[in-house]
C-alpha positions in Angstrom: -52.4 30.7 -21.2 -50.7 30.3 -18.0 -52.2 26.9 -17.7 -51.2 25.6 -21.2 -47.8 27.0 -20.1 -47.3 24.8 -17.3 -48.8 21.7 -19.1 -46.4 22.1 -21.9 -43.7 22.5 -19.7 -45.1 19.3 -17.4 -44.9 17.1 -20.9 -41.2 18.3 -21.9 -39.7 17.1 -18.6 -42.1 14.0 -18.6 -40.6 13.4 -22.4 -37.4 14.0 -21.2 -36.8 12.0 -18.6 -38.0 8.5 -20.8 -35.6 9.7 -23.5 -32.9 10.0 -21.6 -31.6 7.1 -19.8 -27.9 6.8 -19.8 -27.8 3.4 -17.3 -30.1 1.7 -19.3 -28.6 -1.9 -19.7 -31.6 -3.0 -22.1 -30.4 -0.6 -24.9 -28.1 -1.3 -27.1 -25.4 1.1 -28.8 -26.4 1.7 -32.8 -23.1 1.2 -33.3 -23.0 -2.2 -32.0 -24.1 -5.2 -34.0 -27.1 -6.2 -31.4 -27.0 -10.2 -32.1 -26.4 -12.0 -28.7 -23.1 -14.0 -28.5 -23.9 -17.2 -27.1 -20.4 -18.4 -26.1 -17.6 -16.3 -25.1 -16.2 -17.3 -28.1 -18.3 -16.0 -30.6 -16.9 -12.4 -30.0 -14.8 -10.7 -32.6 -13.3 -6.9 -31.9 -10.6 -4.8 -33.3 -6.8 -4.9 -31.3 -5.7 -1.3 -30.4 -3.8 -1.3 -33.6 -7.4 -1.7 -36.1 -7.1 -5.6 -36.4 -10.4 -8.0 -35.7 -9.5 -10.8 -33.4 -11.6 -13.7 -33.3 -12.0 -14.6 -29.7 -12.1 -18.3 -31.0 -8.8 -18.2 -31.0 -8.4 -18.3 -27.3 -9.8 -21.4 -26.9 -8.2 -23.7 -24.5 -6.5 -20.6 -22.6 -7.2 -19.4 -19.3 -8.1 -15.0 -19.3 -7.9 -12.4 -17.3 -10.0 -9.4 -18.9 -9.3 -6.4 -17.2 -10.9 -2.7 -18.3 -8.1 0.1 -18.1 -7.8 3.5 -17.8 -4.1 5.7 -18.1 -5.6 8.1 -15.4 -6.4 6.4 -12.4 -5.1 5.6 -9.0 -4.8 1.8 -10.0 -3.3 2.6 -13.6 -0.1 0.8 -11.6 -1.9 -2.3 -11.8 -0.8 -2.2 -15.8 2.6 -3.2 -14.6 1.5 -6.3 -12.4 -0.8 -7.0 -15.4 2.5 -7.0 -17.5 4.4 -8.9 -14.8 1.4 -11.4 -14.8 1.7 -12.0 -18.3 5.6 -12.0 -18.7 5.9 -14.6 -15.7 2.7 -17.0 -16.2 2.4 -16.4 -20.2 2.6 -19.7 -20.8 -0.6 -20.4 -18.6 -3.0 -17.2 -18.7 -3.5 -14.4 -21.3 -4.5 -10.9 -20.0 -6.4 -8.8 -22.2 -6.8 -5.2 -21.7 -9.9 -3.1 -22.4 -9.3 1.0 -22.3 -12.7 2.7 -21.4 -13.0 6.0 -19.9 -16.0 5.3 -17.8 -14.8 5.8 -14.9 -14.3 9.7 -13.8 -13.1 10.4 -17.3 -10.1 8.4 -16.6 -9.2 7.4 -20.0 -9.7 10.4 -22.4 -6.6 9.3 -25.4 -7.5 8.1 -28.7 -6.3 4.3 -29.1 -2.7 5.9 -30.2 -2.5 7.5 -27.3 -3.5 4.6 -25.4 -0.9 2.6 -27.2 1.7 4.9 -26.8 1.3 5.3 -22.4 1.4 1.2 -22.5 4.1 1.4 -24.5 6.5 3.9 -23.2 5.4 3.5 -19.2 5.2 0.2 -18.3 6.0 -2.0 -21.4 2.8 -3.5 -22.1 2.9 -6.5 -24.4 -0.2 -8.3 -23.7 -3.3 -7.6 -26.4 -4.9 -5.0 -25.9 -7.8 -3.6 -27.4 -9.5 -0.5 -29.1 -11.2 1.7 -26.4 -15.2 0.6 -25.8 -17.2 1.3 -23.0 -17.9 -1.1 -20.1 -21.2 -0.1 -18.5 -24.3 2.2 -19.4 -26.5 2.3 -22.3 -23.5 2.3 -25.0 -21.9 -1.0 -23.2 -20.2 -3.2 -25.8 -21.6 -6.4 -26.1 -18.6 -8.4 -25.1 -19.2 -6.4 -21.7 -23.1 -7.1 -21.5 -22.0 -11.1 -21.6 -19.6 -10.6 -19.2 -21.9 -8.9 -16.4 -25.5 -10.5 -17.7 -26.5 -13.6 -16.1 -28.6 -14.8 -18.5 -25.7 -14.6 -20.9 -22.5 -16.0 -18.8 -24.7 -18.5 -16.6 -23.9 -16.6 -13.2 -22.6 -13.1 -13.0 -24.3 -9.8 -13.1 -21.9 -7.6 -11.7 -20.3 -5.0 -14.4 -17.1 -3.1 -13.3 -17.8 -1.0 -10.4 -14.2 1.1 -11.8 -10.9 0.9 -13.7 -9.3 -2.3 -13.5 -12.1 -4.9 -12.8 -11.2 -8.3 -13.8 -13.0 -11.1 -15.2 -11.3 -14.3 -15.1 -12.7 -16.9 -18.0 -11.7 -20.2 -17.8 -10.1 -22.7 -20.9 -13.3 -23.2 -21.7 -15.1 -20.1 -22.1 -17.0 -20.5 -19.0 -16.6 -17.2 -16.8 -15.6 -18.4 -13.7 -14.8 -15.1 -11.6 -15.4 -11.5 -11.3 -12.6 -9.5 -9.1 -13.3 -5.7 -8.1 -10.5 -2.8 -9.0 -8.9 -3.8 -5.2 -7.6 -7.1 -5.9 -4.0 -6.7 -7.8 -3.0 -9.0 -10.4 -0.8 -11.0 -8.6 -3.5 -11.6 -5.7 -3.3 -14.9 -4.3 -6.5 -15.6 -5.6 -6.1 -14.8 -9.4 -2.7 -17.3 -9.4 -4.2 -20.0 -7.5 -7.1 -19.8 -10.1 -4.2 -19.9 -12.9 -2.3 -23.0 -10.7 0.5 -21.2 -9.4 
């Protein structure tokens, strides 16, 4: 009896270990379309108001994609993102992607996030619905941004809130910036051409 119990316990833990793989980058969340987009411009996503946005409308524009959060030490970067967009919006489009992947620092609903951004920072750049940017339920856009087999060179996924991906006017991923690089950093301004 004791041996049977030990075997059953071992099987339970073995099965549990294989079934729980939250960081498996090859697993797909069942709510996401599992087709692979071959180009940045193939994506379609809902904005923070629930309206579908076709990324083909971004052709010919430089873009800075940022995973954002409301309760992070880097949240003040919203101000610089807005300044970048307000000052250089003719040269670059900032796209914000709320995510709750790091320290539970974006717990709010889309409506709460929108109100926070409007009230605290006067955000006017495009904000998208809350998504996951890493782990088993990573959104396909962030799979594309962090998988060299899809984007051509980069395997770096966000390491914290406010990581930045720079996409050029041809829809090519050009650069990844960690959270510590601010939106008005010279490296970013140089890529914009200011």
